[in-house]
C-alpha atoms as one frame of an Amber mdcrd trajectory, in Angstrom:
protein
  68.335  90.753 -43.376  67.590  85.492 -38.329  71.165  82.215 -38.452  72.414
  75.311 -35.630  75.768  73.907 -35.429  78.037  74.308 -32.427  80.357  76.408
 -34.577  77.742  79.108 -35.020  76.120  78.928 -31.608  78.076  82.005 -30.512
  77.939  83.670 -33.915  74.354  83.841 -35.115  73.196  85.372 -38.342  70.508
  87.972 -38.680  69.030  88.864 -42.044  67.165  92.155 -42.139  65.438  94.127
 -44.857  66.875  97.426 -46.044  65.103 100.670 -46.864  67.011 101.801 -49.957
  68.229  99.438 -52.688  71.892  99.428 -53.713  73.800  97.259 -56.151  76.943
  96.598 -54.135  78.041  94.350 -51.317  79.756  95.955 -48.355  81.058  94.623
 -45.060  80.910  96.856 -42.012  82.667  95.990 -38.763  80.834  97.497 -35.829
  83.031  99.324 -33.384  85.962 100.112 -35.675  87.589 103.509 -35.678  86.096
 106.598 -37.280  87.082 110.242 -37.684  85.277 113.509 -37.133  84.616 113.897
 -40.813  82.519 110.755 -41.070  79.647 111.118 -43.529  76.028 110.637 -42.443
  75.156 107.137 -41.147  73.384 106.325 -44.428  76.734 106.545 -46.282  79.518
 104.118 -45.398  83.126 105.314 -45.723  85.696 102.845 -47.087  88.553 102.174
 -44.665  90.405  99.680 -46.849  90.598  98.817 -50.565  88.357  96.111 -52.008
  89.417  92.527 -51.350  89.136  90.188 -54.326  88.707  86.472 -54.464  87.890
  83.887 -57.058  88.118  80.244 -58.026  89.454  78.574 -61.146  90.604  81.907
 -62.477  87.291  83.721 -62.030  87.764  86.774 -59.840  85.127  88.990 -58.300
  84.629  91.413 -55.421  84.177  89.664 -52.080  83.814  92.559 -49.685  84.829
  96.048 -48.751  85.520  96.824 -45.101  83.966 100.010 -43.761  84.697 101.989
 -40.626  81.858 102.811 -38.295  80.311 106.294 -38.431  80.105 108.036 -35.085
  76.763 108.018 -33.306  75.769 111.052 -31.280  74.207 110.094 -27.972  71.264
 112.361 -27.062  71.785 114.648 -24.042  71.099 112.916 -20.730  71.301 109.456
 -22.285  74.057 106.986 -21.422  75.729 105.302 -24.377  74.751 101.895 -22.971
  71.113 102.781 -23.636  71.863 103.276 -27.326  74.144 100.246 -27.663  73.352
  97.773 -24.869  75.994  95.078 -24.419  73.427  92.319 -24.882  73.082  93.495
 -28.477  76.630  94.578 -29.287  78.145  91.372 -27.831  75.615  88.679 -28.789
  75.736  85.600 -26.606  78.886  86.933 -24.970  80.868  86.750 -28.201  84.428
  88.078 -28.039  83.982  89.476 -31.553  81.970  92.472 -32.660  79.162  92.233
 -35.164  80.065  92.344 -38.828  77.338  93.801 -41.005  77.049  93.044 -44.715
  74.876  94.962 -47.177  73.738  93.342 -50.414  72.070  95.294 -53.175  69.526
  94.001 -55.648  72.083  93.085 -58.310  73.628  90.663 -55.802  70.261  88.962
 -55.315  68.846  88.680 -58.820  68.304  84.908 -58.901  68.537  81.743 -56.809
  72.183  81.210 -57.678  73.107  84.646 -56.388  71.168  84.110 -53.160  73.258
  80.957 -52.679  76.440  82.890 -53.396  75.482  85.508 -50.816  74.517  82.881
 -48.247  77.726  80.906 -48.728  79.811  84.069 -48.429  78.118  84.871 -45.117
  78.820  81.352 -43.862  82.505  81.712 -44.669  82.775  85.159 -43.118  80.966
  84.126 -39.934  83.303  81.187 -39.429  86.072  83.657 -38.633  89.543  84.141
 -40.025  93.204  83.770 -39.026  94.603  86.503 -36.806  98.072  88.016 -36.821
 100.732  86.632 -34.442 100.734  88.158 -30.964 104.048  89.754 -30.066 105.631
  89.400 -26.635 106.393  92.496 -24.558 109.927  92.661 -26.021 108.603  92.509
 -29.556 109.762  88.946 -30.191 106.843  87.492 -32.096 108.829  84.463 -33.163
 109.521  83.398 -29.579 106.262  83.833 -27.717 103.818  84.958 -30.364 101.383
  82.645 -32.021  99.051  82.613 -34.939  95.469  81.998 -33.999  91.920  82.224
 -35.194  89.335  84.892 -34.531  86.649  82.361 -33.671  83.045  82.679 -34.875
  81.965  86.187 -35.859  78.393  87.431 -35.224  77.126  88.268 -38.696  74.250
  90.409 -39.913  73.118  90.815 -43.514  71.026  93.747 -44.696  69.402  93.002
 -48.032  67.655  94.969 -50.719  64.848  93.574 -52.808  65.925  91.058 -55.455
  67.037  92.614 -58.714  64.058  94.128 -60.535  61.538  93.595 -57.743  61.179
  97.266 -56.784  60.354  98.192 -60.393  57.823  95.366 -60.513  56.084  96.637
 -57.384  56.124 100.218 -58.682  54.364  98.841 -61.776  51.677  97.374 -59.509
  50.994 100.810 -58.052  51.051 102.549 -61.432  48.705  99.972 -62.972  46.218
 100.352 -60.138  45.554 103.949 -61.217  43.929 102.708 -64.414  43.311  98.975
 -64.287  43.058  96.780 -61.206  43.202  93.625 -63.320  46.536  94.829 -64.669
  47.710  95.575 -61.142  46.763  92.071 -60.016  48.654  90.542 -62.959  51.735
  92.640 -62.235  51.630  91.630 -58.585  51.264  87.950 -59.474  54.355  88.139
 -61.664  56.360  89.811 -58.903  55.228  87.327 -56.266  55.689  84.277 -58.492
  59.242  85.369 -59.296  60.148  85.574 -55.617  58.421  82.299 -54.742  60.228
  80.517 -57.561  63.577  81.552 -56.071  62.440  80.688 -52.553  61.397  77.156
 -53.512  64.677  76.613 -55.340  66.640  77.388 -52.161  64.939  75.317 -49.459
  62.469  72.420 -48.967  58.734  72.864 -48.314  59.072  72.337 -44.557  61.017
  75.620 -44.482  59.378  77.546 -47.309  55.740  76.704 -46.561  55.286  79.216
 -43.761  57.232  81.880 -45.653  55.140  81.390 -48.788  51.962  81.784 -46.746
  53.252  85.086 -45.339  54.196  86.356 -48.782  50.774  85.523 -50.204  49.166
  87.297 -47.261  51.406  90.291 -47.965  50.276  90.276 -51.604  46.645  90.382
 -50.490  47.501  93.360 -48.283  49.161  95.100 -51.236  45.999  94.745 -53.314
  43.951  96.171 -50.471  46.264  99.175 -50.287  46.255  99.979 -54.021  42.546
  99.447 -54.669  41.735 103.006 -53.577  44.222 104.631 -55.960  41.880 104.597
 -58.934  39.399 106.659 -56.942  41.842 109.321 -55.755  43.791 109.409 -59.058
  47.119 109.889 -57.328  49.779 107.926 -55.464  50.564 109.215 -51.971  54.262
 108.723 -51.104  53.253 106.600 -48.125  51.500 104.124 -50.430  54.544 103.783
 -52.660  56.661 103.335 -49.539  54.477 100.555 -48.136  54.098  98.616 -51.387
  57.717  98.711 -52.554  58.918  97.913 -49.026  57.593  94.371 -49.343  60.388
  93.602 -51.803  62.984  93.887 -49.049  60.852  91.911 -46.610  60.462  89.055
 -49.080  64.164  89.139 -49.927  65.210  88.853 -46.267  62.963  85.835 -45.761
  64.314  84.209 -48.934  67.917  84.468 -47.734  66.793  83.272 -44.300  65.251
  80.161 -45.861  68.513  79.232 -47.593  70.613  79.715 -44.459  68.153  77.752
 -42.341  68.320  74.957 -44.899  72.114  74.989 -44.456  71.585  74.184 -40.775
  72.921  77.314 -39.094  71.316  79.341 -36.333  69.522  82.111 -38.173  66.730
  84.623 -37.681  65.232  87.296 -39.884  64.161  90.725 -38.738  61.777  93.225
 -40.300  63.549  96.513 -39.574  60.190  98.256 -39.252  59.605  96.304 -36.048
  62.551  97.915 -34.294  63.636 101.057 -36.172  61.675 104.056 -34.875  62.010
 107.397 -36.636  60.596 110.872 -36.258  59.587 112.619 -39.457  58.855 116.280
 -40.099  56.138 115.199 -42.506  53.301 112.709 -42.501  53.715 112.128 -46.219
  56.004 109.127 -45.822  59.431 108.519 -47.307  58.194 108.150 -50.853  59.659
 106.095 -53.655  62.891 104.306 -52.871  66.059 105.757 -54.303  64.708 109.318
 -54.466  67.115 112.023 -53.349  64.703 113.198 -50.663  63.646 109.784 -49.399
  65.269 110.276 -46.002  64.920 114.044 -45.686  63.574 115.200 -42.352  63.678
 111.689 -40.875  65.468 111.384 -37.528  66.079 107.932 -35.969  65.059 107.683
 -32.312  68.063 105.653 -31.236  67.158 104.955 -27.614  63.706 103.565 -28.397
  65.138 101.680 -31.371  67.873 100.151 -29.182  65.303  99.025 -26.614  63.231
  97.326 -29.277  66.312  95.719 -30.791  67.370  94.419 -27.382  63.899  92.979
 -26.757  63.920  91.265 -30.140  67.440  89.937 -29.624  66.694  88.575 -26.153
  63.789  86.662 -27.693  65.428  85.452 -30.914  69.167  85.433 -30.150
């Protein structure tokens, strides 16, 4: 789940699509401590209890801070190749990236997209920092309370609530009835476009709508052959349902751009390179084996990310 005012010039937003839908919101600070028992990178480990906030008596979860899982650097590769400073310290920011993950339940309608966008704006603006103690421990004498300054912020988003099921229905319908598949796709697309147009004016949404309609045409081209082969290859399900995340990232991008901040959106498929033991694809999202045998190629991925960032950041 791409974010101009002078406040955010050093703390841009990036919205990128995710590969597996979740229903929670998490905040991950890049570069924080981790231990040797860290779970796989696909599973974040809580490092602090949930923080709650609310207004007028209505409370709800704001974020959970997560520590960073360790990344093994391949033999013969310097760590700077995996995490180049131009990416880890965007625009020379003194603060590390903070990464937020929003699941589909957090993005079910236009109001929730606004809630997510406004939360990201608040988080990226920074927060108060603890007083700095002097060398003799006398914080009251020489210490001072300050502010973190702008925080580079990235949001990874799932498809809007219900979208993945709607796109699965497109694939399933195509096995028996292309007219039914077209109707199912129209409903899915119209639902996303309705949210998009509620969040930003036509001068922002026009180009995005055109891309989404082009994507829908591509989806129909992909599923038209299913009736002939009478089966759904995992790679087809992967491609079709993946558009939900792509559309969701662009929808959040449109809202943030409308708010006047420096923003960009990134299709993770353009930078994330993986090696798979199978040519069958990852299959349907949420399946227990959806990432089995898939190994990220971190060096090539980092190079592509750096190239994208140097162009967009």
